[in-house]
C-alpha positions in Angstrom: 80.3 140.3 157.6 81.0 139.1 154.1 82.0 135.4 154.0 83.7 133.0 151.6 84.3 129.4 152.6 86.1 126.3 151.2 85.0 122.8 152.1 87.3 120.1 153.4 88.5 117.0 151.9 88.0 113.3 153.0 87.3 112.6 156.7 90.3 111.4 158.7 91.1 110.8 162.4 93.5 113.6 163.3 96.3 113.2 165.8 96.1 116.9 166.3 93.5 119.6 165.6 94.7 123.2 165.2 92.5 126.3 165.4 94.1 128.8 163.0 93.2 132.3 162.0 94.1 135.9 161.9 92.4 139.3 162.1 93.5 142.6 160.5 91.9 146.0 161.2 92.7 148.8 158.9 91.8 152.6 158.6 91.8 153.8 155.0 91.5 157.3 153.7 89.8 156.2 150.5 88.5 153.1 148.8 91.6 150.9 148.2 92.0 147.7 146.2 93.7 144.8 148.1 94.9 141.3 147.6 94.9 138.9 150.6 96.9 135.7 150.8 95.4 134.3 154.0 93.9 130.9 152.9 95.5 127.7 153.8 97.6 126.4 151.0 96.0 124.1 148.5 98.4 121.3 149.6 96.7 121.2 152.9 93.1 121.4 151.7 92.4 117.7 152.5 93.3 118.5 156.2 90.6 121.2 156.5 87.9 120.3 159.0 84.6 122.0 158.1 85.4 125.1 156.1 88.1 127.7 155.6 86.3 131.0 156.1 87.3 134.6 155.1 85.1 137.4 156.3 85.2 141.2 155.8 83.6 143.9 157.9 81.9 145.7 156.3 80.9 143.2 153.6 82.6 143.7 150.2 82.5 141.6 147.0 85.4 139.0 147.0 87.1 137.4 143.9 89.4 134.5 144.3 92.3 133.2 142.1 95.6 131.4 142.2 98.7 133.4 141.6 101.8 132.4 139.6 103.2 130.4 142.6 99.9 128.5 143.2 98.9 130.5 146.2 95.1 131.0 146.8 94.4 134.8 146.8 91.4 137.0 147.4 90.8 140.3 145.5 88.6 143.0 147.1 88.2 146.8 147.3 88.2 148.0 150.9 86.0 151.1 151.6 87.1 154.3 153.1 87.2 154.2 157.0 87.5 151.3 159.2 87.8 147.9 157.6 88.4 144.4 158.9 89.5 141.1 157.4 89.4 137.8 159.2 90.1 134.3 158.3 89.6 131.1 160.5 90.0 127.4 160.0 90.4 124.1 161.9 93.1 121.9 160.4 93.9 118.3 161.1 97.6 117.6 161.5 99.7 114.5 162.2 100.9 115.9 165.4 104.5 114.8 164.4 107.5 117.1 164.2 108.9 118.1 160.8 110.3 115.1 158.9 114.0 114.4 159.3 116.5 115.2 156.6 118.2 112.1 155.0 121.5 112.7 153.2 119.8 114.4 150.2 122.1 115.1 147.3 122.4 118.2 145.4 121.7 118.6 141.7 124.1 120.3 139.2 122.6 123.4 137.6 122.7 121.8 134.2 120.4 119.0 135.5 117.8 121.1 137.3 114.3 121.2 136.0 113.4 124.4 134.2 110.6 125.0 136.7 113.1 125.5 139.5 115.8 127.6 137.8 114.1 130.9 138.7 114.7 130.0 142.4 118.5 130.4 141.7 118.1 134.1 140.9 118.3 137.1 143.0 115.0 138.7 144.1 113.6 141.7 146.0 114.9 140.7 149.5 117.5 138.0 148.3 120.4 140.1 147.0 122.6 137.3 145.7 124.9 139.8 143.9 126.0 141.2 147.3 126.1 138.0 149.2 127.9 135.8 146.6 131.4 136.7 147.8 130.5 135.9 151.3 128.8 132.6 150.4 131.7 131.3 148.2 134.4 132.4 150.8 132.6 130.5 153.5 131.0 127.5 151.8 132.8 127.3 148.5 134.9 124.2 149.6 132.1 122.4 151.4 130.4 119.3 149.9 126.9 120.1 148.6 123.5 118.6 149.3 121.7 118.4 152.6 124.9 118.9 154.6 125.6 122.2 152.9 122.0 123.4 153.4 122.2 122.6 157.1 125.5 124.3 157.5 124.0 127.4 155.9 121.1 127.2 158.4 123.4 126.8 161.3 125.4 129.8 160.2 122.3 131.9 159.7 120.9 131.1 163.1 124.3 132.0 164.7 124.6 135.2 162.6 121.2 136.8 163.4 119.9 137.6 166.8 116.1 137.3 167.0 114.4 140.6 168.1 110.8 141.2 167.2 111.2 144.9 168.0 113.9 145.2 165.4 111.6 143.9 162.5 111.8 146.1 159.3 109.9 145.3 156.2 112.6 146.7 154.0 115.5 144.7 155.4 117.3 142.6 152.7 119.4 139.5 153.2 122.7 141.4 153.0 121.4 143.9 155.5 120.3 141.2 158.0 123.8 139.7 157.5 125.5 143.0 158.2 123.2 144.1 161.2 123.1 140.7 162.8 119.4 141.1 163.9 116.0 140.3 162.6 113.0 138.2 162.6 112.1 134.8 161.0 111.7 136.4 157.6 115.2 137.7 157.8 116.6 134.3 158.8 114.7 132.8 155.8 115.9 135.5 153.3 119.6 135.1 154.3 119.4 131.3 154.1 117.6 131.4 150.7 120.2 133.9 149.4 123.2 131.9 150.6 121.7 128.7 149.1 121.1 130.4 145.7 124.6 131.8 145.8 125.8 128.1 146.1 123.5 127.1 143.2 120.9 125.4 145.3 117.3 126.5 144.4 115.5 127.9 147.4 112.1 129.5 148.0 110.3 131.3 150.8 107.4 129.9 152.7 105.0 131.4 155.2 102.3 130.0 157.3 101.2 129.0 160.8 103.5 127.4 163.4 102.2 126.3 166.7 104.2 126.5 170.0 103.5 122.9 170.9 106.6 121.4 172.6 108.4 124.7 172.8 109.1 127.1 175.7 107.3 130.5 175.8 107.4 132.1 172.3 109.8 135.0 171.7 107.2 137.2 170.1 103.5 138.1 170.0 101.5 136.0 167.6 102.6 136.2 164.1 103.0 134.2 160.9 106.2 132.2 160.6 108.7 132.0 157.7 110.7 129.1 156.7 112.4 127.8 153.4 112.3 125.0 151.0 115.3 123.9 149.0 115.5 121.7 146.0 117.5 118.5 146.8 117.4 115.0 145.3 114.6 115.8 143.0 112.2 117.5 145.4 111.5 120.5 147.7 112.7 119.9 151.3 111.7 121.9 154.3 114.3 123.8 156.4 113.7 126.3 159.2 116.8 128.5 159.8 115.0 130.4 162.5 114.2 127.6 164.8 116.6 125.0 163.3 115.0 122.1 165.0 111.8 120.1 164.0 108.6 121.6 165.0 105.1 120.4 165.4 102.0 122.0 163.8 103.4 123.8 160.8 100.7 124.7 158.3 101.7 126.3 154.9 99.8 129.3 153.6 102.0 130.6 150.7 105.2 130.1 148.8 107.3 132.5 146.6 110.7 133.8 145.7 110.8 135.9 148.9 108.4 137.8 151.2 107.4 140.2 148.4 105.6 137.4 146.6 103.6 136.2 149.6 102.4 139.4 151.3 99.5 138.5 153.7 97.8 141.8 152.6 98.9 143.8 149.5 97.4 147.3 149.5 97.2 149.3 146.4 97.1 152.6 148.3 97.8 154.2 151.7 96.3 152.4 154.8 97.0 152.4 158.6 97.2 149.0 160.2 95.2 149.4 163.5 95.5 145.9 164.8 96.8 142.5 163.8 96.2 139.1 165.6 97.2 135.5 164.8 95.9 132.4 166.4 97.5 128.9 166.2 96.1 126.8 169.0 95.6 123.1 169.6 92.0 121.9 170.3 91.2 119.5 172.9 
């Protein structure tokens, strides 16, 4: 097994320790370049306990870099035949739910920082051109800021019925709106799109989310998707899929939409044989 590890930050007494990780097993007809985005995001590096380890089977050379969105990535060339990728970590967490939302104000477009303007534009899965008439008809008379974002999240949760068996990697925001079904990435894409239509910068987030404090999960282990919107001079977390504060949320990557944060980007044909995700509290 090839292995690459990152070391943790300063010691701290955690309220919660989470064992995180995932495993992919592929079958490939020929050697295939890949990019993996599986590391814990750099914003949580200080919370790592021990090391953040990525392994491949069979071993292959690994190169690491940060992409344009600041996500930690690994380049590799997978050999033909069976190939596995695994990452594991223990992360310290506060054990507290997501922070509450004060009455954050919105920012006029002309006053937005240049660095966030790109998150107002349409992207691969966030087809703002098709959703703008819907957004303005429904939300155009509403006050802006946190209240508007929350209303959008409420609308998205009511509009989409969660069904893991109906997941489709090509589904856009407008298609999720029309079909009324999807998974967490579809909730996120639709909420992002509606926010952008209303001139609120919004970006896509993916990572681990524990089931602490919830009923039995709706789907097999998977990564979760949520959003961040720009309000009152900063990025604020919203979760249109769950729409309630959750415990044990650990960011892996951010981007304009899911196309920017693919867990595994393969530059060639491959067959996914198995996929497992672990997000468990440690005693």
